[in-house]
C-alpha positions as CSV (number, residue, x, y, z in Angstrom):
1,M,0.1,0.0,-0.2
2,S,1.4,3.6,-0.9
3,A,0.8,6.4,1.4
4,P,1.1,10.4,0.3
5,T,4.2,11.9,0.6
6,G,4.5,13.5,4.0
7,T,1.5,11.9,5.4
8,A,1.4,12.7,9.8
9,I,-0.9,9.8,11.5
10,T,-2.2,9.8,15.1
11,A,-2.0,6.6,16.7
12,L,-3.9,6.4,20.2
13,V,-2.7,4.1,22.0
14,W,-3.1,1.8,25.5
15,A,0.2,1.3,26.9
16,P,0.0,1.7,30.5
17,D,3.3,-0.3,31.0
18,W,5.5,0.2,28.0
19,P,5.1,4.0,26.7
20,E,8.8,4.7,25.9
21,E,8.6,1.5,23.6
22,M,6.0,2.6,21.8
23,L,7.4,6.0,20.7
24,R,10.6,3.8,20.2
25,I,8.8,2.0,17.5
26,A,7.1,5.0,16.1
27,A,10.5,6.3,15.9
28,E,12.0,3.2,13.9
29,F,9.1,3.4,12.0
30,S,9.5,6.9,10.8
31,K,13.3,6.2,10.1
32,L,12.3,3.6,7.7
33,N,9.3,5.3,6.2
34,P,10.3,9.1,6.2
35,D,7.2,9.8,4.1
36,I,5.3,9.1,7.4
37,H,5.0,10.9,10.8
38,V,3.6,9.1,13.5
39,N,2.0,11.4,15.9
40,V,1.6,9.1,19.7
41,Q,-1.0,9.7,22.0
42,F,-1.5,7.5,24.9
43,M,-4.9,6.6,26.0
44,I,-5.8,7.5,29.8
45,G,-8.0,6.1,32.6
46,N,-9.5,2.6,33.4
47,S,-10.2,1.6,29.5
48,V,-10.1,1.6,25.9
49,E,-13.4,2.2,25.4
50,E,-13.8,5.3,27.4
51,N,-11.0,6.5,25.4
52,I,-12.6,5.6,21.8
53,K,-16.0,7.1,22.6
54,P,-15.5,10.5,22.7
55,R,-13.4,10.5,19.6
56,I,-16.2,9.0,17.7
57,A,-19.1,11.3,19.3
58,T,-16.9,14.2,17.8
59,G,-15.8,12.5,14.4
60,N,-12.3,12.5,15.5
61,L,-11.0,8.7,15.7
62,P,-7.5,8.5,15.4
63,D,-5.6,6.7,12.3
64,L,-4.7,3.9,13.9
65,V,-6.1,3.3,17.9
66,S,-6.0,0.5,20.5
67,I,-8.8,-1.8,20.6
68,N,-10.1,-4.7,22.7
69,P,-11.5,-7.8,21.2
70,N,-15.3,-7.5,22.2
71,A,-18.7,-6.5,21.0
72,Y,-17.8,-3.0,20.9
73,G,-15.0,-3.2,18.9
74,A,-16.7,-5.8,16.0
75,D,-19.8,-3.1,16.2
76,L,-17.4,-0.4,15.4
77,A,-16.0,-2.6,12.2
78,D,-19.7,-3.2,11.2
79,Q,-20.6,0.2,11.4
80,G,-17.8,1.0,9.2
81,L,-15.8,2.8,11.2
82,L,-12.6,0.2,11.4
83,A,-10.9,-1.0,8.4
84,D,-10.7,-4.9,7.5
85,V,-6.9,-6.1,8.2
86,S,-7.2,-9.5,6.9
87,K,-4.8,-8.5,3.7
88,T,-2.4,-7.8,6.1
89,S,0.7,-9.9,6.6
90,A,0.2,-9.3,10.5
91,W,-3.3,-11.0,10.1
92,K,-1.9,-13.9,8.0
93,N,0.7,-14.4,11.0
94,M,-1.3,-14.0,13.8
95,L,-2.3,-17.4,15.7
96,D,-5.4,-19.0,14.1
97,P,-7.6,-19.3,17.9
98,L,-7.3,-15.3,18.1
99,K,-8.9,-14.8,14.9
100,K,-12.2,-15.5,16.2
101,D,-11.2,-13.0,19.1
102,W,-11.1,-10.3,16.2
103,T,-14.2,-11.2,13.5
104,S,-17.1,-9.1,13.7
105,R,-20.7,-10.4,13.0
106,Q,-20.1,-9.3,9.7
107,S,-16.9,-11.2,9.5
108,R,-15.0,-7.8,9.1
109,H,-11.5,-8.8,10.7
110,F,-10.9,-5.8,12.7
111,G,-7.7,-5.8,14.5
112,I,-4.4,-7.6,15.2
113,A,-3.7,-9.0,19.1
114,G,-1.1,-7.2,21.3
115,G,-0.3,-10.6,22.6
116,M,-1.8,-13.7,24.2
117,A,-3.3,-12.6,27.3
118,T,-3.6,-14.9,30.3
119,T,-3.9,-14.2,34.0
120,A,-1.9,-15.9,37.1
121,I,-0.9,-15.0,40.1
122,Y,2.4,-14.2,40.7
123,Y,4.0,-15.4,44.0
124,N,7.4,-14.3,46.0
125,Q,8.7,-17.8,46.5
126,E,11.5,-16.6,49.3
127,M,8.1,-15.3,51.4
128,F,6.0,-18.9,50.5
129,A,9.3,-20.7,51.8
130,K,9.7,-18.5,55.0
131,A,5.8,-19.3,55.8
132,G,5.9,-22.7,55.2
133,I,4.1,-22.9,51.9
134,K,4.7,-26.0,50.7
135,T,2.3,-26.6,48.0
136,L,0.2,-24.2,45.5
137,P,-3.3,-23.7,46.5
138,T,-5.7,-25.6,44.0
139,N,-9.5,-23.9,45.2
140,F,-10.3,-20.9,46.1
141,N,-10.5,-22.5,50.0
142,E,-6.9,-23.6,49.8
143,F,-6.0,-19.9,48.3
144,L,-7.5,-18.4,51.3
145,A,-5.6,-20.8,53.7
146,V,-2.4,-19.6,52.0
147,C,-3.8,-16.2,52.6
148,E,-4.0,-16.9,56.3
149,Q,-1.0,-18.5,56.6
150,L,1.3,-15.7,54.9
151,K,-0.3,-13.3,57.0
152,R,0.3,-15.2,60.2
153,A,3.9,-15.2,59.0
154,G,3.8,-11.5,58.9
155,Y,3.5,-10.8,55.2
156,T,0.9,-9.2,53.2
157,P,-0.7,-11.9,51.0
158,I,-1.7,-9.9,47.9
159,M,-2.1,-6.6,46.3
160,W,-5.4,-5.3,45.3
161,N,-5.3,-2.7,42.6
162,G,-8.8,-0.9,44.2
163,G,-7.4,2.4,42.7
164,F,-7.3,0.5,39.2
165,P,-10.6,-2.0,38.6
166,N,-9.3,-2.5,35.5
167,M,-6.8,-5.1,37.0
168,L,-9.7,-6.5,39.6
169,G,-11.9,-7.0,36.4
170,N,-8.6,-8.9,34.6
171,G,-7.6,-10.9,37.6
172,P,-10.6,-11.7,40.1
173,F,-13.7,-11.1,38.0
174,S,-12.3,-12.5,34.7
175,S,-11.3,-15.8,36.8
176,G,-15.0,-15.3,38.8
177,F,-16.8,-15.4,35.5
178,A,-14.6,-18.3,34.2
179,N,-15.5,-20.3,37.2
180,N,-18.8,-19.1,37.9
181,V,-20.5,-18.9,34.3
182,V,-18.3,-20.3,31.8
183,A,-18.1,-23.5,33.4
184,R,-21.9,-23.7,33.6
185,E,-23.0,-22.4,30.1
186,P,-21.1,-23.3,27.1
187,D,-23.3,-20.9,24.9
188,W,-22.3,-17.9,27.3
189,K,-21.4,-15.5,24.4
190,N,-24.0,-15.7,22.2
191,K,-26.3,-15.5,25.3
192,I,-24.5,-12.3,26.5
193,S,-24.6,-10.7,22.8
194,D,-28.7,-11.7,22.7
195,G,-29.3,-10.6,26.1
196,T,-30.6,-14.2,27.3
197,L,-27.8,-14.8,30.2
198,D,-29.2,-14.3,33.3
199,L,-26.1,-12.8,35.5
200,N,-28.7,-11.7,38.5
201,T,-27.7,-15.4,39.8
202,P,-26.1,-16.1,43.0
203,Q,-23.1,-17.2,41.4
204,V,-22.3,-14.3,39.5
205,A,-23.0,-12.2,43.3
206,E,-20.1,-15.0,44.6
207,I,-17.8,-13.4,42.1
208,F,-18.4,-10.1,43.8
209,A,-18.4,-11.6,47.2
210,R,-14.7,-13.1,46.7
211,I,-13.6,-9.8,45.4
212,R,-14.7,-8.1,48.7
213,L,-13.8,-11.1,51.2
214,V,-10.1,-11.3,50.3
215,P,-9.7,-7.2,52.1
216,E,-12.4,-8.2,54.7
217,R,-9.6,-11.1,56.0
218,G,-7.0,-8.4,56.1
219,F,-5.3,-10.3,52.9
220,V,-4.4,-6.9,51.1
221,Q,-2.3,-4.2,51.4
222,K,-3.1,-1.0,53.7
223,S,-5.2,1.7,51.3
224,F,-5.8,-0.8,48.6
225,M,-8.8,1.5,47.4
226,A,-6.0,4.4,46.2
227,T,-3.4,1.7,44.8
228,G,-3.3,2.5,41.0
229,Y,-1.6,-0.1,38.1
230,D,2.2,1.6,38.7
231,D,1.7,1.2,42.6
232,G,0.7,-2.4,42.5
233,V,3.6,-3.7,40.8
234,R,5.7,-1.8,43.0
235,L,4.5,-3.0,45.6
236,F,4.9,-6.5,44.8
237,K,8.5,-5.8,43.3
238,E,9.9,-4.0,46.6
239,G,8.7,-7.5,48.4
240,K,5.5,-5.6,50.2
241,V,3.1,-8.3,48.7
242,A,3.5,-11.9,48.8
243,M,1.7,-11.9,45.7
244,A,0.3,-10.3,42.5
245,F,-2.8,-11.1,40.7
246,H,-2.1,-10.2,37.2
247,G,-1.8,-10.7,33.3
248,S,0.7,-12.1,31.1
249,W,1.4,-8.8,29.7
250,A,2.9,-8.0,32.7
251,A,5.6,-10.8,33.0
252,G,8.6,-8.9,32.0
253,L,8.1,-6.1,34.8
254,L,7.0,-8.7,37.5
255,L,9.4,-11.6,36.9
256,H,12.5,-9.9,36.8
257,G,14.5,-7.5,38.4
258,N,13.5,-8.6,42.1
259,P,15.6,-9.4,45.1
260,F,13.8,-12.9,45.1
261,E,12.5,-15.7,42.7
262,V,8.9,-15.6,41.4
263,G,6.7,-18.4,40.5
264,V,3.5,-18.6,39.0
265,F,0.3,-20.4,39.5
266,M,-3.0,-20.6,38.0
267,P,-5.7,-18.7,39.9
268,P,-7.8,-21.1,42.2
269,W,-10.8,-19.3,41.7
270,N,-12.7,-22.7,41.4
271,S,-14.7,-24.1,44.3
272,P,-13.6,-27.4,46.0
273,G,-14.2,-30.5,44.0
274,E,-14.5,-28.3,40.9
275,Q,-12.3,-28.2,37.8
276,V,-10.6,-24.9,37.2
277,V,-11.2,-23.1,34.7
278,P,-8.4,-20.7,33.5
279,V,-8.9,-17.5,31.4
280,V,-7.2,-17.2,28.2
281,G,-7.8,-14.7,24.7
282,S,-6.3,-12.1,22.6
283,E,-4.6,-8.9,24.6
284,T,-5.4,-5.5,23.8
285,G,-4.7,-5.2,19.9
286,F,-4.7,-2.7,17.4
287,A,-7.0,-1.3,14.6
288,V,-6.9,0.8,11.6
289,S,-9.7,3.5,11.2
290,E,-11.4,4.3,7.9
291,T,-9.7,7.5,7.7
292,P,-8.2,9.3,4.7
293,N,-4.9,8.3,6.1
294,K,-6.0,4.5,6.3
295,A,-2.9,3.2,3.7
296,A,-0.2,4.9,6.1
297,A,-1.8,3.6,9.2
298,M,-1.8,0.5,7.8
299,R,1.6,0.4,6.9
300,F,2.6,1.4,10.5
301,L,-0.2,-1.4,11.8
302,E,2.2,-3.7,9.7
303,F,5.3,-2.3,11.2
304,I,4.0,-2.7,14.9
305,A,3.3,-6.5,14.2
306,G,6.6,-7.2,12.6
307,P,10.0,-5.6,12.9
308,G,8.6,-3.4,16.0
309,F,7.3,-6.0,17.7
310,S,10.7,-7.3,19.4
311,I,10.9,-3.6,21.0
312,L,7.8,-4.2,23.2
313,Q,8.4,-7.8,23.7
314,T,12.0,-7.3,25.2
315,K,10.2,-5.2,27.8
316,R,6.8,-7.1,28.1
317,Q,7.8,-10.7,27.5
318,N,4.6,-12.1,27.2
319,I,3.1,-14.2,24.9
320,P,3.8,-13.3,21.1
321,P,0.1,-13.7,19.0
322,F,1.9,-14.6,16.1
323,K,3.0,-18.1,14.0
324,Q,6.7,-16.3,13.2
325,F,8.3,-13.3,14.1
326,P,11.8,-11.4,12.8
327,G,14.4,-10.9,15.1
328,T,14.6,-11.7,18.5
329,V,11.8,-12.4,20.2
330,V,12.1,-12.4,24.2
331,S,9.7,-14.7,26.0
332,D,9.9,-16.0,29.7
333,Q,10.0,-19.7,29.6
334,K,8.1,-19.7,32.9
335,M,5.2,-17.7,31.2
336,V,5.6,-19.8,28.1
337,D,5.4,-23.1,30.3
338,Y,2.1,-21.7,31.9
339,T,0.8,-20.3,28.8
340,N,1.1,-23.8,27.1
341,A,-0.6,-25.4,30.0
342,V,-3.5,-23.2,30.3
343,S,-3.9,-23.6,26.5
344,R,-4.5,-27.3,27.1
345,Y,-7.8,-27.1,29.3
346,A,-10.9,-28.0,27.2
347,V,-12.8,-24.9,28.8
348,T,-11.3,-21.6,29.1
349,G,-12.9,-18.2,30.1
350,S,-11.9,-14.9,28.2
351,P,-10.8,-11.5,29.4
352,Y,-13.6,-9.9,31.0
353,Y,-12.9,-6.7,28.5
354,S,-13.6,-9.6,25.5
355,V,-16.3,-10.5,27.3
356,L,-19.0,-7.5,28.4
357,P,-20.1,-4.7,26.2
358,S,-18.4,-1.8,26.4
359,N,-21.0,0.5,28.5
360,S,-20.7,-2.6,30.9
361,I,-17.1,-2.8,31.3
362,E,-17.3,0.7,32.6
363,R,-20.1,-0.2,35.0
364,L,-18.2,-3.0,36.3
365,H,-15.3,-0.7,37.5
366,R,-18.0,1.3,39.5
367,L,-20.1,-1.7,40.6
368,I,-16.6,-3.7,41.9
369,Q,-15.6,-0.4,43.4
370,D,-18.8,0.2,45.5
371,V,-18.9,-3.2,46.7
372,L,-15.2,-2.7,47.8
373,F,-16.7,0.6,49.7
374,G,-19.8,-1.5,50.8
375,K,-21.8,0.7,49.1
376,I,-23.8,-2.0,47.6
377,T,-23.6,-6.0,48.4
378,P,-22.5,-8.7,45.9
379,R,-26.1,-9.5,45.2
380,Q,-27.0,-5.8,44.2
381,A,-23.9,-6.0,41.9
382,A,-24.9,-9.1,40.4
383,K,-28.3,-7.6,39.5
384,L,-26.6,-4.5,38.5
385,L,-24.4,-6.0,35.9
386,D,-27.3,-8.0,34.4
387,E,-29.4,-5.2,33.8
388,S,-26.2,-3.4,32.1
389,V,-25.6,-6.3,29.8
390,K,-29.2,-6.9,28.5
391,N,-29.6,-3.0,28.2
392,E,-26.5,-3.2,25.9
393,A,-27.5,-6.2,24.0
394,K,-31.2,-4.4,23.3
395,M,-29.6,-1.4,22.2
396,H,-27.0,-2.9,19.9
397,Y,-26.6,-6.3,19.4
398,K,-30.2,-7.8,18.3
């Protein structure tokens, strides 16, 4: 694809833990493509969607944009706002199981994954050993017992991101949804879309109850409701908490540069006697908007998913979403082994941002915080989430 000489494109990117790498990717691209200048802007707040909506409302969608593989992203593609990327080599190179995440109802292929996303509990092996923990928990009751053992040994068991509810969404909510909803309803995805999935249930209330129970038992850091994304990572790296419930996207940050060894285990959000359901899917990725600069933006997308990918991968060390890639791609072996193990499960859940409609994602953030502040009960939260998801289905996806 050719772009006109001297094109300036805007890229609006979600990069909470790798802004410098994104700037480097843009600089390297412009060196190789002197006819295209990339103006990188960074998303702020708690979600990709809350950054995109005002741009759409004002007819000001950037040329390249971070996007989630959910009904909202698919809907933008079907409305003709996002370009179809199926002719790119990035799409052809993407792992086949991820492609369905990025295919809309009208079969438009609207984005390229930023990685394979899974969640894990990262743990400080030294603290576990000193607390006398010899076996990792395999269900939620055992997890609470491990937290109790760590607390008795004088450690803060786990970091809770109350000030960045997006991480509580990715962590305990996604795992709760996988174990309490996906495990019981194979057709959950279609039922969310058509508004027939009942989320006003004791099982969904239990998801919120568990998010609240962990701090209620005194297992989290002080002032956890003010803990943001970076603060939470820092608490774990500085040895102030024994565990972090986090994503594969933070593997580079959490596994390295610590004065202690770090291990990972599958979030045991299953009840005793039930098979655990892990969470695995596509990370937030990149889309090209239907703007006059589409050709130039497609070239930039190809670069991000091609030669530029090793720049962000060296920092993040997550799981690449591609069949093959140029240059050296660093992935931590612990995360490779973990993701391979997770991928072998017959039943898996998806990250919450690819489960819920966009307005319900923002609603969920507030519901989690309201439950943690004691403003509403877990049962009320389940009812309100159910109403939000059904309302979205009524408005958009019938």
